[in-house]
C-alpha positions, 0 to 999 in steps of 0.5 A, spaced: 770 283 495 776 280 495 778 278 488 782 271 490 777 269 495 771 270 490 775 267 485 776 261 489 770 260 492 767 260 485 771 255 482 769 251 488 762 251 486 763 250 479 767 244 481 762 241 485 756 242 481 760 239 475 761 233 479 754 232 483 749 236 479 744 240 481 741 238 488 734 242 488 734 242 496 731 244 500 725 238 500 718 241 502 712 242 498 710 249 502 714 254 506 711 252 512 713 244 511 720 247 510 721 251 516 718 245 520 723 241 517 729 245 519 727 245 526 726 237 526 732 236 522 736 238 528 741 232 531 738 227 526 738 225 519 733 227 513 730 220 513 728 220 520 725 228 519 721 225 512 717 220 517 715 225 522 713 230 516 709 224 513 706 223 520 704 230 520 701 230 512 697 224 514 693 228 520 693 234 515 697 238 520 702 241 516 699 248 516 700 254 521 693 254 525 693 246 526 700 246 528 699 251 533 692 248 536 695 241 537 696 239 544 704 238 545 703 230 547 699 229 540 704 232 537 710 229 540 708 222 538 707 224 531 714 227 530 717 221 534 721 219 529 725 225 528 729 223 535 729 228 541 722 229 540 720 232 547 725 237 545 723 238 538 715 238 540 717 244 545 721 248 539 716 247 534 711 250 539 715 256 541 716 257 534 708 257 533 707 261 539 712 266 536 709 266 529 702 268 532 703 273 537 708 276 532 705 276 525 698 273 526 700 266 524 702 269 517 708 267 514 707 272 509 707 277 514 713 274 517 717 273 511 715 281 509 720 283 514 727 286 512 732 280 512 736 282 518 730 284 522 727 277 521 733 274 523 734 278 530 727 275 531 728 268 529 734 268 533 730 270 540 725 264 539 727 258 544 731 253 540 732 256 534 740 257 533 743 261 527 743 254 522 736 253 523 734 261 522 738 261 516 735 255 513 728 258 514 730 265 511 734 262 505 729 256 503 723 258 506 723 265 506 728 266 500 732 271 503 740 271 501 743 268 507 748 263 506 747 257 511 753 254 515 753 247 518 759 242 520 760 240 513 761 246 510 766 248 516 770 241 515 771 243 508 773 250 509 778 248 514 781 243 510 782 247 504 785 253 509 779 258 508 777 258 515 781 257 522 779 251 526 776 256 531 772 260 526 765 262 528 759 261 525 759 268 523 766 268 521 764 262 516 758 265 514 762 272 512 766 268 508 761 267 503 757 273 504 763 278 503 766 275 497 760 272 493 754 275 489 748 275 494 743 271 490 738 266 493 739 261 488 747 261 488 747 260 496 741 255 496 745 250 491 752 252 493 750 249 500 747 244 498 753 242 494 757 242 500 753 238 504 753 233 499 760 233 498 761 232 506 756 227 507 759 222 501 767 224 501 769 229 506 767 225 512 771 225 518 775 220 515 775 223 508 776 220 501 780 225 498 783 221 492 775 221 489 774 229 491 772 234 486 776 239 489 782 234 489 788 239 487 785 245 489 
């Protein structure tokens, strides 16, 4: 852990928390709902995902057994609001095949694994990349891993904490190596960065209103 980076990252967190307050992210009533949401939110906004999730809830499909059995055509129609529904149907089905083949459909057995072993497994599932895998691990599995997204990279780059061409892994290591590995901290920190990216640190930033101004 590098003291200067640790101090700066903690200062960023405190300023964002003071400005935005607790985010209580990720929305979802169950671990399985969080996993489905993490897959559906790829390349779309959360409002669209909520519509798809609501459709699945109404049909009582937000459980592993039901989602595993439902025909792909029927699933696609229900998740259509999330966009790219044909692709996302395939991705959900790929995850369900993995869950039942590897863990008998049990999320408990899946999450009982070591963080790094489970991450390797998830990344082998077609359609699940690092951001989706880490969202599943942190928010559904409550495992201490930091999620990196476009908002996070943009904010860090603008504050000269990463290079423009920094990889997902390099960006993630910045947090993993310089903060205490704490699930609650990682959860809240990432959510605060997302909030900053959505509201102020846009492609055309509003730096005058930014809580990190002058940092």
